[in-house]
Every structure is written in structure tokens, then in C-alpha cells.
C-alpha positions as CSV (number, residue, x, y, z in Angstrom):
1,M,72.1,231.5,-54.8
2,T,71.8,228.6,-57.2
3,L,74.8,227.0,-58.9
4,E,74.7,227.2,-62.6
5,V,76.7,224.8,-64.7
6,A,76.5,224.1,-68.4
7,R,77.9,221.3,-70.6
8,S,80.7,222.6,-72.7
9,E,80.5,221.1,-76.2
10,Y,83.9,222.6,-77.2
11,A,85.7,221.2,-74.2
12,S,84.0,217.9,-74.4
13,K,85.1,217.5,-78.0
14,F,88.6,218.7,-77.6
15,L,89.4,216.9,-74.3
16,R,87.5,213.8,-75.2
17,G,85.1,213.4,-72.3
18,E,82.0,215.1,-70.8
19,Y,83.1,218.5,-69.5
20,W,81.1,221.1,-67.7
21,V,81.8,224.7,-67.0
22,T,80.6,226.9,-64.1
23,T,78.7,230.0,-65.1
24,T,78.7,231.6,-61.7
25,P,81.5,231.8,-59.1
26,I,81.5,229.5,-56.1
27,H,82.7,230.5,-52.7
28,Y,83.1,227.7,-50.1
29,R,84.1,228.3,-46.5
30,N,84.1,225.7,-43.8
31,E,83.5,227.1,-40.4
32,G,83.0,225.9,-36.9
33,N,85.5,224.7,-34.3
34,R,87.9,223.6,-37.1
35,P,90.5,225.8,-38.9
36,I,88.8,227.9,-41.5
37,F,89.6,227.0,-45.1
38,T,88.2,228.8,-48.1
39,V,87.9,227.8,-51.7
40,D,87.1,230.4,-54.4
41,I,86.2,228.8,-57.8
42,P,85.8,231.4,-60.6
43,A,83.1,231.4,-63.2
44,G,84.4,229.6,-66.2
45,Y,86.1,226.7,-64.3
46,L,86.1,223.6,-66.5
47,F,85.5,220.3,-64.8
48,Q,84.7,216.7,-65.5
49,R,82.2,215.0,-63.2
50,P,83.6,212.1,-61.3
51,V,82.8,208.8,-63.1
52,M,80.6,207.0,-60.6
53,R,78.8,203.8,-61.0
54,G,76.1,201.9,-59.1
55,L,75.5,203.1,-55.5
56,A,78.0,206.0,-55.8
57,K,76.0,207.4,-58.8
58,W,72.8,207.3,-56.8
59,L,74.5,209.0,-53.8
60,L,75.8,211.8,-56.0
61,S,72.7,213.1,-57.7
62,K,72.6,216.4,-59.6
63,R,71.2,218.0,-56.4
64,Y,74.8,217.9,-55.0
65,M,76.5,219.4,-58.1
66,R,78.0,222.2,-56.0
67,A,79.8,219.8,-53.8
68,M,81.1,217.8,-56.8
69,V,82.4,221.0,-58.4
70,I,84.3,221.8,-55.2
71,Y,85.7,218.3,-55.1
72,A,86.8,218.5,-58.8
73,F,88.5,221.9,-58.1
74,L,90.3,220.7,-55.0
75,C,91.6,217.6,-56.9
76,D,92.8,219.8,-59.8
77,T,94.5,222.4,-57.7
78,R,95.3,220.6,-54.5
79,S,95.2,223.9,-52.7
80,V,92.9,225.9,-50.4
81,L,93.2,229.3,-48.7
82,Y,94.0,229.1,-45.0
83,R,93.7,232.4,-43.3
84,G,94.0,234.1,-46.7
85,R,97.2,232.2,-47.7
86,P,97.5,229.3,-50.2
87,F,97.9,226.0,-48.5
88,T,98.7,222.7,-50.2
89,I,96.5,219.7,-49.4
90,E,96.5,215.9,-50.1
91,S,93.8,213.9,-51.8
92,R,92.4,212.7,-48.5
93,H,91.9,216.4,-47.5
94,C,90.0,216.9,-50.8
95,E,87.7,214.1,-49.7
96,I,87.2,215.6,-46.2
97,L,86.3,219.0,-47.6
98,F,84.0,217.5,-50.2
99,L,82.1,215.6,-47.5
100,D,81.9,218.7,-45.4
101,A,80.5,220.6,-48.4
102,L,78.0,217.8,-49.1
103,L,76.7,217.9,-45.5
104,R,76.4,221.7,-45.6
105,Q,74.4,221.3,-48.8
106,G,71.8,219.3,-46.9
107,S,72.9,215.7,-47.5
108,S,72.1,213.2,-44.9
109,G,74.8,211.8,-42.6
110,I,74.2,208.3,-43.9
111,R,74.8,209.4,-47.5
112,A,78.0,211.2,-46.5
113,L,79.2,208.1,-44.5
114,A,78.5,205.8,-47.4
115,L,80.4,208.1,-49.8
116,R,83.3,208.3,-47.3
117,Y,83.9,204.6,-47.8
118,I,83.0,204.5,-51.6
119,L,85.0,207.6,-52.7
120,P,88.5,206.1,-52.5
121,F,87.5,203.5,-55.1
122,H,86.2,206.2,-57.5
123,R,89.1,208.7,-57.4
124,Y,88.6,211.8,-59.5
125,C,92.3,212.7,-59.0
126,H,93.6,210.2,-61.6
127,M,93.9,212.8,-64.4
128,R,96.7,215.0,-63.0
129,S,99.4,214.6,-65.7
130,P,101.1,217.8,-66.7
131,A,100.1,217.4,-70.3
132,Y,96.4,216.9,-69.4
133,L,96.4,219.9,-67.1
134,L,98.0,222.1,-69.7
135,R,95.4,221.2,-72.3
136,K,92.6,221.6,-69.8
137,N,93.9,225.1,-68.7
138,A,94.2,226.1,-72.4
139,V,90.6,225.2,-73.1
140,E,89.5,226.9,-69.9
141,F,91.3,230.1,-70.9
142,Y,89.7,229.9,-74.4
143,L,86.2,229.6,-72.8
144,R,86.8,232.5,-70.5
145,E,87.9,234.7,-73.4
146,T,85.0,233.6,-75.6
147,Y,82.7,234.5,-72.7
148,K,84.1,238.0,-72.6
149,L,83.5,238.4,-76.3
150,R,80.2,236.6,-76.8
151,G,78.6,236.6,-73.4
152,Y,78.1,232.9,-72.8
153,Y,80.0,229.7,-72.1
154,A,79.9,227.5,-75.2
């Protein structure tokens, strides 16, 4: 299953940035010897790609968009499902789950290790003010309703 995202002109104009919207739902589940955490991202989730420069931009190519969407969702909500129940996490846990998703997507261990040390300098989680999240949620709701009426994400 391929991840489909589209740039949202409406959200980019209203929220003053470059915003993307998922057109298919994303289900992430880490497994193995660790506790099982699941993340369910609905179609229509609005996100802004982390602003990366230099080496970090090269490390996070478009090939790893799925992992970036998971990271953006984790930073926005700060929660995952643990055994089917909501569980609050910290920003460092967002990074850990992001790196796990990156490795599961086929990234090399060297790339993940480099990102592990670069990521704290390029925090995505800086835009968590209540006013920003309220505006973002309103635009996200509008896009979902528009999709129901018109059949696409604008």
C-alpha cells in the first residue's frame, strides 16, 4: 500500500506555510520484544513537513514521507494507543517511534543513527500553542467535510 499525500492549497494559504494532507489512512504498529504501540492516522490529517536543512533534508527524502507523517501526528497529538487504550507520550518518545517507523520503511541504520542526533536540533514540536492547534483543527475539519461533498482533498 502506497502512501498518498497532496499539498493543500487552502490550508497553506490560511495557515501560512506549506501544508499537506493525507488522502489514505495510515496504520502504524511497532512489534517485537517491545510493548506494542499503535498509531492510527485518518485520511484527511493535515500536517506540515518538518523544516529541515542541509544534511537532515537529505536524510529525510520524499521516500520516507510515511515516517514523517507519523512523526508529525505524534508531535501534534502526543498520544498513541497501548493495548487499545490512549497513552500520553513525551517528545523523545515521538522521536523513538519515528526512528522505528523509518527503519521499518527500509531506511539504513546509518541514516537513522544520523537522524537520531540531528533531530533534536530540528524540532517539529514547536508549533503546539492552543491557538495554532485550534486553527489547524478547524482547517482539517473543513477539508474533511469538503472531501465528503466533492470527493477530493483541496
